[in-house]
N, C-alpha and C positions, 0 to 999 in steps of 0.2 A: 604747621600747626592753626598759623593764624585762617589761612586759605579753608581750612578744615569751621573752624569757626564762620568764615560765612557762608559755606556750604549747611549746614546745620542752619544759621537764619533762614536762608532763604528756602528749607524746609518748612520752618513756622512761618513763613510771613505766604506761601503758600496757602499751606491752610488756613490760619486767616481768611486769605484770596477767597476758600473755599466756604468757609462757617458765614463769610461776611464780617462787613470794616465796621458794622456796631457790634460786635463781641473783642476787638483788635484794642480799646483799650481799658489801660490795668491789667493786660492779659502775664498770663502767671510766669508764661515761657519765654519772652523778651524781656523781662524782667532781671529774668535769672540772665542772656545774654547779655546784656548789658553793661555788667561790670568791668569783664574781660573789652570791649567793645572798648572803655575810657582806657585801658592799657595800654591796648596797643595803641591807642590815637597819642598816647603819648609821642608815640616817634616816628608815625604814620596820618599824614594829615584825611587822609583816604577812611580811616580810619574812625577819625571822629568826625569826620564829618556823615558819616551811617552810624552811630553813638547818637548824633544830632537828630537824623532823623527814628530815629527808632523813639525817642525821649516825645515826639512830636506827635507820633503814634499814641503812644500810650496815652498823653496827654488830651488826645482830641477830642472830641467831642459827635456824635451823632450828625450834626450838621458837616463836620471837614474831614470827619474821619477815612469819607471814602475816599477824599488826594493827596491827604497824609501818607494813607497806605499803598495809591499805588506810587508816591512821587519815592516812596520807601522802596519799593516792588523795584522801579525803574532807573535805581541806582545801586541799586544792589545785581541786579543782570547785566547791566555793564559793567562793573568792578568785574566778576566776575567772567564776566567774556573777554578782557585784554588780559587779567591775571592768570586767568586755569591754564593748565597744558592738559592739550589733546592727544598728545604721540606715546604709544606704547612701549610699554617696557625693555618687550623683549625686540629682540636683532630684528631688523627687517630685511626682506628679500625682497626680488623680485617675482611680478605672478606667471605664475608659470600658464599661458595658451595650450588650446589642444585644435583639433583637425573636428572635433565633430559636429556635423551640422543636421541634427535629432531638430524638431522644431519642439514650438509652446504651444501649438495651436489649440490645441484641447484643453477646452473649461474646464477650469481650475479645479471648480463644483464635482464636475466628477470624476477628479480627479483626490479629490481629500479620503474618501472611503480606503482606496486602494493606498495610497504612500500612507495614512493610521494603520491599515494593514498589514504592511511592511516594519513597519515600522514599533510596533506596540503588541502584545503575549496577550495567548488567551483562546479561548474560540471563535467558531464563527468567522474565521479570519481567511480556512482555505479555502470556499465557495468564493470570497468574495474577490481571492487574489485568480481564481479560475476565470472567475463569470471574466475579468479586468483583461485578462489575454485573449482570447475569444473578440473580446468589443476592442480588441487593438490599441486599449487604451496602456502598456508601456511606452509604444514608440510616440515620448513627450519627452525628451530634457529634464524636467523634474521628475522624471519617474525614477530614472539609471539607477544612483547614486543611493538614493531608495532600494533601489532593487537588488545591488552588491550588495547592497549591507544585509539582506532576508539572507543572504550565504550563511553565515552564525545562527542561523532559528537555530530555536531549539526546536522545534517543528518538524524532523527529520522528511517530510513529504513535500514539505513547505519548498525548504531549503535545495533540495534536490529539483523539484519544480522548476526555481529558478538554474539549476545551474543545467540542467537541462533541457529545457525549452527555451522559458522566456532569456535566455546572456545569447545565447544562438541566434535568433532574431537580431539584434544588437549588430551583427557584425566587428571588425576590428574597431571600432568607433567606441569601443566598450572599453577598449584597452587602455585608457589613460586612466581609469574610473580603478581600475581592476587593478596595476599597477602602484594608486595613490595608498589604495586601500592596504594592500599583499603586504604583509605582518611577518616575517621568518621564526614567532616565537610562540603563533597566533594557534590557533584550533585546527578545527575541522573546517571551519569556513572558511580559513586561511589555503588549505589545505585546496581546497575547490577552486577557489580563487587561482592557485597556482595551475588546475590541471586546465583552466580555462585560459590563461594563459599561454600554454602549450596549446589549444586551440588552433589559435591565432597567429603565434609568432612561430611554433616550429624551432627550428635548427635556432633563427635571431634569438633565444630567449635563454641558449647555452647557457652565461655566466650567471645567470639568474638561480639556473637550476642546479649551475655546480656550488653557489654559495649557498642557498637553504639548505640541500645536500648537506655541510661541511658545518654549519651555525644553528640550522631551523631547527624548532618542536619537532618532537615524534612522530607529531600528526603530519605539519609542513614534510618531514625528510620521508616516509614512509609512501604519502605521494608524487615521493622529486624522484624518489628509486627507478619506483613503477612508468615514471616519465622518462628516465637514463635507459631502459630500457631499449629505444629508439634507437640509442646511439652506441654502434658499435663498439667506438671506440672509450667506449666505459667500462667495456667487459668484465676488466679485472676491477674497477671499483667497487663495482656488484658481488664481485664475485668475494670479495671483503667483507661487503655489509650484511652478507651469508652467513657470520659467522658471526652477527651482533649477540649485545649480552640482551637486548629489547625480543620478542617476540614478535611486536608487527616490522621492527626493521627486516624480521629479518622474513619471518611471508611478506613483506612489499621485493625482500631481492631475490626470490623464489618467481615470485611472476615475474620479475623484470627479465632473470635467465628463460622464464619462456618467450618472452617478446622476441627474447634475442635468436633462440632456435639454434645458436653455433654447437659444435659438438660437445668441446668443452661444459656451457651450459646445459644440455643436455645428459649431460653424466651427471653431472651436479643434481642435478634435479633428481638422477634416481639412486645418489645415496641417498637423497633427503630420504626420499620414497620407505628407505631401510634403516631409519632413525628412528628418535624421540620423535621430530618433526613430522611423522610420518602423514598424518593429516594438513596439514599446511600444501605438502608436496598435489596433494590431489588438483584441484581445480586449476593449477597452471599447466599438471602435465598433460588435462583434458586439453586446453586451449592451447596445448606446442603443437597438437596436429601430427604429429611427429611417430611414423608408424617404427620408426628404427627402434625409438623410445618405446613405445610401446609394447613391441617384440621382448625388447630386453624385460617389462614388467611381466610380459604373459610368463616367460623361464623362470623370475623370480614366481609367481602366481602357481607356477606347476607345481616347483621346491617346496613350497607353503602346503601345495596337496595330496603332496607326497608322505610330510611331515603329521599333516591330520588322517590319514586313513592308517597311517603305523598304531598311533595313538586312541585310535577308534578301535582296533584290534587288541590291540592292550588290554583297554577297559573291558573287553567282553571274558578278556581272562581271569578268570578266577586265579586269587594269590591267597594264601594265608594273612589274619588279622596279626601282625604282630609289630613292633613300633618301628621297625626297619626299612618294615611295608608301607608301614603308613606315609610314609617320609618319605617314602618311593612312589604313590599313588595320590600325593599332593606335588614334586616334583610332575609330572609327568599331565597331572593337569592343570595345572601352571604351560609348559612344554603345549599343551592341542591348545590354550587358549589364546598364546600368543600365535599358535600357527594360525587360526583363526580368523585371531583380529590385522595378522600383514596379509591375509589371503583376502579377508571382506576389505581394506584397500584397495589391495590391487584391483579388482572388479571398478569399485568405484571409479578408479583412473582411470579402465580401459574404458566406461560407458560415455557409447558416444564413437567408438573410431567400430570400422562397417569394414573388417579383413577376416578371409578364413583363420590366420591363424587362431583371431581371438574367435569366433563359431566355433574351431574347435577344441578347446578350453572349455566354455558351457557348453556346451556337450556330454564332456570328459564328465566334466562335473553332473551332471545330475544322470548319466546312463550309468553313474557307478553303483552297483547298488548300498556297498562299505559306507558310503558318502553322504546319502539321507539318514538321515536320527536326528535328534534333539536338541542336537550341540551343535549342527549345519543350520537350522532354521534358516538362520536371516540370508545367510550365502548362498540357501536352492530358490529362499525368492528372489533374491540380489540376480542371481542368472537366470528362472525363466523370463525377469522385466526385462533383461535384458535382449533375450532373445526374441520377444515378442517383439519391441521398440527396434530391430535392425531390420536394416531392409535387402539383407544377403536375403537370396531367393532359397536358401531351405530352410532358414528360420520358423519361420511358421510351420512347414509341417514338420518337425521335429517337435515343434510345440503340441502341435495335436495328434501326434503318437505319443505324449506323455497320459494321455486321457487314460487306460490301463495297468501303466505300470505306479510304480513304488506303491499302491495300495490307492490308488487314485488322488495323491496328495496335490495332483496339480492338475485335478478337472476344471478347477473352473479359465485355469489359462488356456486348456485345448478347446472348454468352449468359443473360448474367446477367438481362438486361433481359428475356430471353426467356421464361424459368421466370415469372417474374414477370404478362406478360400471357399469353403462349401457353397452350392445354393441353399435357400433355406427347407426346400424340401429335405433334404440331404441332412441338417444341421437335426430335424426336427425327426426322423429315423435313427441318427444318429446317438443324440445324446435323448431322447425322452424312454427306451426302455431303463437310463439310470435311477430313475423316479418308480421303480414298481421295481427297485431293489432292494432286497430289507437291507441294505446298510444306509440306517438313519445320517451317523455324518456324512454319505455321500451326499444325500437327498435334503441336509440341512446346507451342507456349502450352497449348495447349490441353488437353493431360495435365497441362500440369505447377498447369493451373486449377483442374481440374475436383473432384482429391480438395479443396478449401478449402471445396467448396460441396456436398461430400458427407459426412458426421459418417465419422472412421475409427471402424474396432471398438472402440476400447476407449468411444469417449463411446457409444456405439449398448447397448454394453452396462450402462449406467446407464439403465433402463429409465425414469427420470423425464426423459429431457429428448427430452417431444415434440413439441416443434418442427425438433429437429434431427430426429427421425424425420419427421416430415412431410416432412420439405427431400426424405429416402431417395423418400419416395411418389410423389414428383413426377416419376420418371424413368422415362419408356418401357418396358418390358421389353426390346425391342430392343437398346438398350444392352449389356448384359448379353450377349446373342451378336456386337455387334460388338468388346467389349472382351476376350472371349476371343479370336477371330478376332485382335485386337492384342496378347496377352501378357498381357494387365493383370491378374496377379492381383490384388492390390492392388480394383483399383476391382471386382473381380468378383465376390468377395467380402462388400465393401460394402452392392454393389445389391439382395446374395444376400439377405446378414442383413438390412436392410429392407425387404425385400420382403416382406406379409403372404400373400401369395400362390406356392404351393407351383411351382418352378424345372422343366424340363424335367427329362427324361434326362438329355437333352444337357450340361444344365451340373452333373450330380451326375457324371458318368459324369469331364467335364474333371475336375473338384476333385481327386478318387480320383484317376486315369493325372497330374496335376500332384501329388498328395502324394507317391505312390507315386516318385516320382522325383527328388524333394529330401526324405525325409522327415529331415531335422535341423529339431531346434524352434527353433535357435540362427535360425532362420527364420523372421523376421517373419512372410511370407508364407505358410510351411506352416503356424504357426500358428492365424493368419488362416483359413485353408480350415477348419483341424482344427474350428477353431469354429462352424463354415460349416455343416460334416455332422456337428458334433455337434446343433445347434437343430434340422436338419433330421430326425434320427431315424433316418437311416446306421447300418446294422449291422452295415459295416466300421469305420464310425467309430474306438471306441474304441479295438480291436484294435490301429487303426494307433495311436495314441496309446501305447500302452504298446509298442511295436514301437520307438518311436520312441526312448523311455525306456531300453528296452535295451538300443539300437545307441549311445549314448551322446552321443546327440546333444543332449545336455544341458549338457555338462560348463565352458561357461563362465558357470553361473549357479552363484553362493554364497548369493542373495536373491532371493528374490520378493517385486516388490513389490503393492503392498496393488492396486494399480488397474492389473499389467502383463498380456500378453495370455495369458499358462501361469498364472498364477493364478487367473484366469476360465477356463484350457480343465482344467485338473485341476477346477473347480467343476464342472465340464458332465459330467464323466462319471460313469454310473451306480455306483451302490452299489452292485454284482455287482466293482464292477474293486479296493472301497476292501483287499481283504486283497492283489495284484500291486503297488498306492503303497506299501504299508506295504512290504513285501516290499523295492521298489527304496530307499525312504526308507534303508535300512537299510545302503546302498554309502556310499565315504568321499565324504563331505560336509561341508561346513560345521556343525557340531551349531546355525545358524540356522534353515539350511536344513533340516535334517532332523526340526527342532521345524515348521516350519511345514508340510513334508508329511506331518506327521502330525496335527496338527491337522486339516488337508484328510480326510486318513482318516474322524475322527471326526464330520467333518458329512456324508461322501457315506454312516457309519456312522446316523447321524441321521437320517440321509431311507429309511435303509429300515424303522426304527423307526416314523418318522410310517406311510410305508406300511403298514404290519404294521394297524397302529391303527385306517388310515382302510378298512382290507377287514374289520374285524371288524366295525367298525362297519355297517358295508353288511351284511355276514351277520347280526348282530344285527334290523338291522330287517326 
C-alpha cells in the first residue's frame, strides 16, 4: 500500500515537472497525499522525510520552488529505485535459442508497411504483401513472426499466399516459429502451420501429428488426418476416422485413403461412392489414379445406366391415373432421379482417367437413343465434354461423328472437334451447310457457340495471345462471306482482324457501309468495325471516327477503361488527328475522361516525333 502511495506521488511530481515549478506551491493533489505520508512517517523515517520535502514544495515561492521540487523528485526517485520490485510474478523459464541465420539488413522503414499489412485487417494489403515478396522483403528476421501470424488472416488469398509461397522460401529456419505458434485447438491458421511443419519435418514430426489427431480442433484434426495418409502404418486409424460423426473429419479421411492407395483403402473409397457421402468421394477417387478403382466405378456406372434406361422406357408407357398408379409413378421418378444422381457422381469420379473402358462407357451413353432425353441432359453434356478432353485417339473422331445424330444435339461439340481434326477448308465445307438449313435452333446454337472459340476484339488487340490468334487463323476465309450474308458484324470483325491476309474489297465495302449506317461509338459493333478498318489502313476510317465523335456518339462514356474498345480505337488513330482529338477533349465531359483523351493525344504526338526521328535517321544513312 505504501509503495503505491509513492508511485502516486511520483506521478504528481512528474506532472509538476512538465507544468512548471511555479505551479507547485499550494498544489491541491500534493495536499491530498500529504496526510497519508505523515501517517506512514510515524513508523518509517523515510516517509517522514518525504512528507517534509512535500511541505517544503507546497510552501515554496517562485524563487526557490524549482530547487525544492527537484529535491523532492531526487529523493522520491532514489527511494523507488531501492524499494521497488522488478521481478515478474509468473514462473521464470530459460530462454530457448534457435539456429535461425536470417539477418536484419533491410532498413526498417522499408519493412514497416509490410509488417503493418501482415498484422492488420482491411483492404489494400494484398498489393503491399505481393510487392514485398517480389522485392525480397520477407527475407528478414523481423518479418518472420508476422509472416507466420498471417496464416490466421481472414482474407484467404493472403493466408494461402503466405502458406504456399512465402514460407517455402524460409526453408527449415521457419520451423521454430511454426512450433512456437502452433495450437492444437486452433483454427485454419493452425491447420496451415501443421501442414507446413509436415513439409519440413516429414516423418520426424509423427509424434506431433498423432497428438494433434487425438486432441486437436476439427480444423487441425482434418489437416493432420490428410497428413497421416502418407504413413502406411496409420491405415487402421484412418479407416476409423472415415466413420467419424463430423463431415469434415470423414472427408479428410477419404483424401487420406486416396493417398494411401492400398486395396483396403480403395475398397473403402468405392463403398463411400455408393453411400450418402458419394459427393465427397469424387475428388479422392480422381486423385488415386487407380485403374482398378476406376473399373469398379465403371461397373457401378453401367448398372446405373441400365436402371436409367429401364426407368425412361417405363415413363413412355401410358398407364391409368388411379391413386395406386400415381404412387407407383412417384416411386419410379425417385428411382430415376437416384440413378441419374449416381451416374453423375460416377462420371465426375472418372473425369481425367484415360482408358479404353472409360471411352467405351462414354460412347455407350451417347450412342443409345433411349438415353438422350431431357432427364439426362447434364449427363449427356458431361459425357461429351469428357470425350473432348480425352487424349484417347478415338475420342475426338467419335465427337465429330455426333454432328448429325440425336437431332444435332451435339453439333457445337462436333464443330470443336472438327477444328482439332480437319483442315480449315474441310471444316467450312462440312459445317457451312448447317447455316442454310431451316432449323433455327441449330443455327442459333452455332451462332451462340462460335463467339466462344473466336477471340473477341479486345483479346486480339493484346498481341501476346498467340494461341488465341492461332484459333482465328484456323478459319477458312469463306466464313467471312457467310457471316456477312447473315449480318453477323461481330464475327466478321473478329475474323477479319485476326486474319493475316488482306480481305477482299467486298469485305471492306461491307464494313464501311455498316459503319456509316450506325455511326455510334456507343455501339460495340461500330467500334469493332472502325478498329478493323484502321488496322487495314483504310483512308476513310479516321474521318469516320472523328465524325462519330462530333455527332455525339460517345455521350454515355465518362471514363475510358484501359482495355476497352474505345481506348484501343483512339490509340490507333494516325498522329495527324491529334489536334482534332485534342479539340474534342475540350467538350464538357468528366475531368477524368478529358485527362485520358489528352493522354492519348500526347501518345499520338509521340508517334509523330518517333516517325520524324526515324525519317531523319534514314536520310543520314
